[in-house]
BAVO-810777 format. One line per field, with one value per residue: residue number from 1; residue in one letter; chain; x, y, z of N, C-alpha, C in turn. Coordinates in Angstrom, 3 decimals. Layout:
BEGIN
nr: NUM/... $
rest: A/... $
kette: A/... $
n.east: X/... $
n.north: Y/... $
n.up: Z/... $
ca.east: X/... $
ca.north: Y/... $
ca.up: Z/... $
c.east: X/... $
c.north: Y/... $
c.up: Z/... $
END
This chain:
BEGIN
nr: 1/2/3/4/5/6/7/8/9/10/11/12/13/14/15/16/17/18/19/20/21/22/23/24/25/26/27/28/29/30/31/32/33/34/35/36/37/38/39/40/41/42/43/44/45/46/47/48/49/50/51/52/53/54/55/56/57/58/59/60/61/62/63/64/65/66/67/68/69/70/71/72/73/74/75/76/77/78/79/80/81/82/83/84/85/86/87/88/89/90/91/92/93/94/95/96/97/98/99/100/101/102/103/104/105/106/107/108/109/110/111/112/113/114/115/116/117/118/119/120/121/122/123/124/125/126/127/128/129/130/131/132/133/134/135/136/137/138/139/140/141/142/143/144/145/146/147/148/149 $
rest: M/P/I/V/K/F/L/I/V/E/D/S/P/V/V/R/L/S/I/R/Q/A/L/R/N/G/A/V/P/E/H/A/I/F/E/A/S/T/A/S/E/A/I/D/L/F/D/K/E/R/P/S/V/V/F/T/D/I/S/L/P/L/G/K/P/T/S/R/S/A/S/D/G/F/F/S/F/L/A/S/A/P/S/P/L/D/G/G/M/E/A/S/R/Y/I/L/T/R/D/P/S/V/H/L/I/V/C/T/G/N/P/P/D/D/P/R/V/R/E/L/I/K/A/G/A/F/H/V/L/E/K/P/L/R/A/A/E/V/R/A/V/L/E/R/L/R/A/E/T $
kette: A/A/A/A/A/A/A/A/A/A/A/A/A/A/A/A/A/A/A/A/A/A/A/A/A/A/A/A/A/A/A/A/A/A/A/A/A/A/A/A/A/A/A/A/A/A/A/A/A/A/A/A/A/A/A/A/A/A/A/A/A/A/A/A/A/A/A/A/A/A/A/A/A/A/A/A/A/A/A/A/A/A/A/A/A/A/A/A/A/A/A/A/A/A/A/A/A/A/A/A/A/A/A/A/A/A/A/A/A/A/A/A/A/A/A/A/A/A/A/A/A/A/A/A/A/A/A/A/A/A/A/A/A/A/A/A/A/A/A/A/A/A/A/A/A/A/A/A/A $
n.east: -4.066/-4.309/-1.357/-1.342/-0.719/1.187/1.398/3.024/3.110/4.795/6.976/8.530/11.215/11.522/8.895/8.132/9.187/8.274/6.018/6.321/7.870/5.305/3.937/5.235/5.790/2.901/2.840/3.120/4.699/7.756/8.804/6.262/5.593/5.976/7.852/7.101/8.406/7.149/4.719/4.753/6.706/4.930/2.579/4.370/4.520/2.417/1.065/2.835/3.099/0.181/-0.724/-3.215/-3.250/-3.133/-1.198/-0.964/0.701/-1.094/0.197/2.501/5.676/5.654/7.481/9.770/8.895/9.279/10.058/7.664/5.647/6.182/5.687/2.866/1.216/0.748/2.215/2.234/-0.955/-0.219/1.385/-0.712/-1.706/-2.798/-0.697/2.971/3.364/1.056/0.893/0.294/-2.211/-3.137/-2.307/-3.413/-6.324/-5.686/-5.255/-7.603/-9.407/-8.390/-8.526/-11.215/-11.677/-9.371/-7.652/-7.146/-5.395/-4.797/-2.439/-2.102/-1.368/-2.465/-6.111/-8.991/-11.553/-10.400/-10.351/-9.268/-8.585/-11.586/-12.605/-11.112/-12.151/-14.861/-14.448/-13.629/-11.751/-10.082/-9.585/-8.621/-5.258/-3.766/-1.426/1.067/2.150/0.980/1.965/-0.001/-1.955/-1.779/-1.302/-4.227/-5.295/-5.029/-5.630/-8.511/-8.568/-7.799/-10.067/-12.316/-11.466 $
n.north: 6.800/4.926/4.556/5.248/2.918/3.102/1.185/1.206/-0.493/-0.917/-1.393/1.057/2.453/5.305/6.074/4.866/6.292/9.106/8.539/7.972/10.700/12.299/11.369/12.057/14.676/15.314/14.887/12.178/9.925/8.857/6.087/4.838/3.810/1.499/-0.332/-2.323/-3.895/-6.030/-8.566/-10.647/-9.854/-7.593/-8.995/-10.360/-7.983/-6.862/-8.852/-9.021/-6.559/-4.889/-2.364/0.126/1.502/1.459/2.200/0.832/-0.128/-2.255/-3.319/-5.130/-7.266/-10.979/-11.989/-13.919/-16.500/-16.270/-17.800/-17.844/-17.378/-19.942/-21.503/-21.750/-21.412/-19.514/-18.660/-20.228/-19.178/-16.940/-17.589/-18.302/-16.056/-14.723/-13.204/-12.796/-10.560/-9.619/-9.627/-6.954/-6.882/-9.262/-9.413/-6.907/-7.977/-10.186/-8.384/-6.995/-9.091/-10.369/-8.121/-6.316/-3.719/-2.321/0.822/0.816/2.306/2.434/2.912/3.783/3.421/2.371/3.324/4.480/2.968/0.395/-2.995/-4.227/-1.917/-1.476/-3.382/-3.629/-1.103/-2.508/-4.284/-2.892/-0.768/2.416/4.588/5.949/6.589/8.013/7.474/9.716/10.145/13.244/15.122/16.550/15.667/13.226/14.024/15.122/12.835/11.535/13.761/13.312/10.884/10.965/12.875/11.104/9.060 $
n.up: 26.993/24.066/22.365/18.791/16.534/12.979/10.114/7.146/3.663/1.297/-1.435/-2.356/-1.621/-1.773/-1.668/0.857/2.649/2.154/2.977/5.535/6.139/6.285/8.023/9.922/10.590/10.609/13.308/14.308/16.733/15.809/16.827/16.878/14.231/11.590/9.109/6.262/3.286/1.645/0.906/2.958/4.828/5.474/7.111/9.299/10.512/10.797/12.308/14.825/15.713/15.891/14.338/14.083/11.781/8.538/5.950/2.563/-0.492/-3.411/-5.083/-4.736/-4.131/-2.980/-1.207/0.969/3.280/6.303/9.308/11.135/9.583/7.892/9.297/10.034/8.096/6.426/4.627/2.806/1.911/1.172/-1.077/-2.862/-3.936/-7.343/-8.833/-8.928/-8.125/-6.692/-4.230/-2.170/-2.173/-1.225/1.208/2.604/2.425/4.377/6.183/6.759/6.957/9.501/11.291/11.094/12.162/11.425/9.731/6.586/4.310/0.654/-1.386/-4.637/-7.912/-9.648/-11.529/-9.818/-11.049/-10.589/-10.332/-7.872/-6.239/-6.072/-4.444/-2.150/-1.269/-0.965/0.736/3.164/3.252/4.334/2.991/-0.362/-1.549/-4.574/-6.302/-7.745/-4.702/-2.595/-0.139/1.341/0.844/2.372/4.805/5.212/5.132/7.766/9.331/8.992/9.938/12.723/13.331/13.403/15.235 $
ca.east: -4.927/-2.842/-0.677/-1.820/0.393/1.331/1.989/3.711/3.299/5.437/7.942/9.659/11.796/11.184/7.399/7.685/9.878/7.443/4.551/6.557/7.770/4.160/3.600/6.216/4.962/1.991/3.495/3.256/5.971/9.016/8.435/4.765/5.373/6.445/7.593/7.321/8.192/7.083/3.391/5.414/7.026/3.746/1.662/4.043/4.559/0.798/0.379/3.501/2.333/-0.741/-1.225/-4.803/-3.583/-1.986/-0.219/-0.576/0.406/-1.825/0.948/3.915/5.945/5.139/8.575/10.172/8.331/9.471/9.965/6.341/4.660/6.359/5.223/1.411/0.429/0.668/2.798/0.703/-2.221/0.418/1.748/-2.014/-1.727/-2.648/0.319/3.750/3.119/-0.423/1.246/-0.155/-3.825/-3.466/-1.562/-4.751/-7.087/-5.134/-5.076/-8.946/-10.272/-7.973/-8.686/-12.066/-11.387/-7.864/-8.096/-6.303/-5.590/-4.753/-1.692/-1.913/-1.354/-4.132/-7.287/-10.111/-12.214/-9.290/-11.430/-9.099/-9.437/-12.997/-12.537/-10.791/-13.040/-15.763/-13.784/-13.363/-10.636/-11.084/-9.885/-7.466/-4.468/-3.217/0.412/1.741/1.184/0.941/2.311/-0.919/-3.151/-1.705/-2.186/-5.326/-6.048/-3.937/-6.358/-9.592/-8.276/-8.190/-11.435/-13.076/-11.028 $
ca.north: 6.845/3.923/4.773/4.395/2.434/3.115/0.298/1.707/-1.158/-0.496/-1.583/1.660/3.271/6.789/6.635/4.920/7.847/10.294/8.566/8.482/11.850/13.394/11.372/12.569/15.968/15.247/14.759/11.198/9.522/7.815/4.688/4.417/3.791/0.256/-0.389/-3.053/-3.574/-7.475/-8.971/-11.451/-8.292/-7.068/-9.446/-10.473/-6.531/-6.552/-9.714/-8.530/-4.882/-5.007/-1.331/0.627/2.088/0.431/2.301/-0.167/-0.406/-3.583/-4.143/-5.505/-8.697/-11.881/-12.056/-15.149/-17.159/-16.290/-18.694/-18.181/-17.458/-21.515/-22.697/-21.513/-21.951/-18.268/-18.218/-21.289/-18.682/-15.766/-18.205/-18.820/-15.394/-14.813/-12.989/-12.692/-8.872/-9.021/-9.228/-6.178/-7.416/-10.536/-8.755/-6.278/-9.036/-11.079/-7.420/-7.048/-10.351/-10.066/-6.659/-5.165/-2.022/-1.411/1.606/1.038/3.495/1.654/3.738/3.255/3.868/2.225/3.912/4.276/1.713/-1.041/-3.909/-4.760/-1.547/-1.671/-4.554/-3.011/-0.378/-2.747/-4.863/-1.428/0.591/3.887/5.900/5.128/7.540/8.209/7.896/10.188/10.772/14.530/15.222/17.464/14.030/11.823/14.808/15.272/11.584/11.558/14.563/12.731/9.784/11.775/13.674/9.687/8.282 $
ca.up: 25.774/23.714/20.969/17.592/15.443/11.580/9.328/5.713/3.134/0.440/-1.738/-3.209/-0.991/-1.740/-1.117/2.127/3.121/1.690/3.718/7.075/7.014/5.915/9.245/11.361/10.129/11.413/15.182/14.777/17.179/15.207/17.438/16.226/12.384/10.994/7.404/5.135/1.518/1.034/2.002/4.234/6.096/6.120/7.549/10.200/11.611/11.645/13.763/15.967/16.423/15.854/14.321/13.676/10.849/7.417/4.447/1.571/-2.033/-3.813/-6.107/-4.214/-3.640/-1.738/-0.749/1.266/4.121/7.671/10.354/11.482/8.206/7.594/9.898/10.634/6.780/6.181/3.547/1.392/1.644/-0.030/-2.359/-3.997/-5.482/-8.240/-9.516/-7.566/-7.440/-5.827/-2.252/-1.492/-2.448/-0.614/2.751/2.523/2.676/5.159/7.718/6.726/7.581/10.989/12.151/10.339/12.513/10.914/8.878/5.320/3.588/-0.443/-2.076/-5.922/-9.019/-10.426/-11.742/-9.057/-11.012/-10.887/-9.574/-7.074/-5.450/-5.640/-3.836/-0.843/-0.811/-0.324/1.948/4.717/2.975/5.415/2.094/-1.352/-2.287/-5.553/-6.394/-7.210/-3.521/-2.177/1.719/2.083/1.240/3.345/6.048/5.092/6.084/9.192/10.308/9.237/10.932/14.071/13.758/13.336/16.247 $
c.east: -3.703/-2.388/-0.798/-0.425/0.092/2.018/2.281/4.184/3.567/6.366/8.988/9.980/11.627/9.956/7.445/8.334/9.071/6.177/5.244/7.327/6.353/3.761/4.235/6.000/3.779/1.967/3.179/4.399/6.618/8.828/6.997/4.840/6.495/6.861/7.960/7.743/8.017/5.672/3.848/5.724/5.796/3.011/2.510/4.329/3.029/0.679/1.324/2.891/1.298/-1.795/-2.757/-4.874/-2.536/-2.270/-0.266/-0.586/-0.770/-0.841/2.305/4.330/5.804/6.218/8.693/9.663/9.674/9.463/7.983/5.608/4.853/5.354/3.563/0.863/0.487/0.962/2.383/-0.212/-1.942/0.455/0.587/-2.554/-1.665/-1.293/1.546/4.101/1.764/-0.472/0.413/-1.963/-4.161/-3.161/-2.953/-5.684/-7.478/-5.869/-6.900/-9.641/-9.360/-8.575/-9.959/-11.872/-10.368/-8.517/-6.650/-6.572/-4.275/-3.841/-1.696/-1.626/-2.025/-5.083/-8.348/-11.068/-11.410/-10.242/-11.128/-8.643/-10.711/-13.297/-12.566/-11.896/-14.459/-15.975/-14.015/-12.156/-11.374/-10.437/-8.095/-6.649/-3.939/-2.273/0.211/1.643/1.828/1.325/0.459/-1.886/-3.249/-2.145/-3.075/-6.029/-5.902/-5.232/-7.685/-9.679/-8.216/-9.278/-12.737/-12.665/-11.463 $
c.north: 6.088/4.707/4.451/4.255/2.347/1.835/0.604/-0.029/-1.168/-1.098/-0.883/2.418/4.436/6.832/5.774/5.833/8.851/9.947/8.886/9.612/12.673/12.735/11.703/14.062/16.304/14.768/13.608/10.382/8.351/6.274/3.797/3.738/2.842/0.207/-2.049/-2.578/-5.161/-7.592/-9.314/-10.488/-7.589/-7.559/-10.155/-9.374/-6.249/-7.616/-9.445/-7.229/-4.273/-3.569/-1.320/1.317/1.504/1.146/1.426/-0.226/-1.739/-4.393/-4.591/-6.954/-9.413/-11.791/-13.434/-15.309/-17.199/-17.669/-18.828/-18.187/-18.988/-21.717/-22.633/-21.358/-20.263/-18.058/-19.168/-20.402/-17.705/-16.214/-18.351/-17.550/-14.971/-14.111/-12.554/-11.258/-8.758/-9.011/-8.849/-6.398/-8.499/-10.113/-8.142/-7.125/-9.775/-9.553/-7.636/-7.900/-10.259/-9.244/-5.768/-3.681/-1.284/-0.147/1.275/2.288/2.738/3.141/3.301/3.709/4.092/3.203/3.365/3.008/0.648/-1.769/-4.586/-3.419/-1.007/-2.739/-4.632/-2.056/-1.160/-3.640/-3.677/-0.819/1.539/4.706/4.891/6.617/7.312/8.526/8.767/10.435/12.185/13.961/16.018/16.207/13.351/12.830/15.095/14.311/11.524/12.942/13.920/11.139/10.111/12.338/12.452/8.815/8.537 $
c.up: 25.008/22.443/19.819/16.737/14.148/10.878/8.085/5.255/2.067/-0.175/-2.493/-1.540/-0.545/-1.149/0.307/2.758/2.938/3.211/5.312/7.055/6.807/7.457/10.133/11.264/10.857/12.852/15.713/15.281/16.123/15.457/17.152/14.996/12.290/9.446/7.383/3.752/0.776/1.998/2.908/5.252/6.969/7.442/8.927/11.320/11.952/12.898/14.629/16.914/16.396/15.292/13.779/12.851/9.432/6.274/3.291/-0.058/-2.149/-4.528/-5.382/-4.211/-2.754/-0.619/-0.316/2.978/5.599/8.514/10.900/10.783/7.919/7.972/10.278/9.476/6.479/4.509/1.893/1.500/0.769/-1.300/-3.589/-4.838/-6.719/-9.784/-8.224/-7.269/-6.778/-4.660/-2.005/-1.427/-1.322/1.094/2.963/2.915/3.808/6.651/7.778/7.664/9.525/11.483/11.022/10.703/12.067/10.029/8.087/4.490/1.877/-0.600/-3.405/-7.009/-10.323/-10.447/-10.389/-9.571/-10.841/-10.373/-8.279/-5.697/-5.384/-4.553/-2.264/-0.323/-0.224/0.875/3.237/4.386/3.903/3.887/1.036/-1.372/-3.477/-5.908/-7.765/-5.642/-2.758/-0.083/1.958/1.882/2.079/5.084/6.620/5.930/6.928/10.016/10.267/9.822/12.590/14.599/13.874/14.706/17.672 $
END
């Protein structure tokens, strides 16, 4: 059975750490967890590692272009975001377009009726976690993932 890879996309180091710890406590191996703090980093890691599960904030910085993202036009795609803090939305759209089977977990402080949250749910987001995140909720999502895959 292939190892399930996880990508945590969050600009807050504290939130990234709390998700990582919840995953580790849920028996996810350290080498299967990757982290990004900007949309550009998230896309680079997604394309390189092909995680099947992505925890993402929808409001985070776009980041700086990398050699890959600058050469293939990806940063132009990101630069079209309506706001410099819409990087999480843009990265989520990109990820769901590239791999509709990915399990995208939206982590947000926005209300459930926020149009961006609704858009990602319609696009196929697996689950929405409201901030502040609770370890028990992250573990419950992990159990649901295990049950459904």
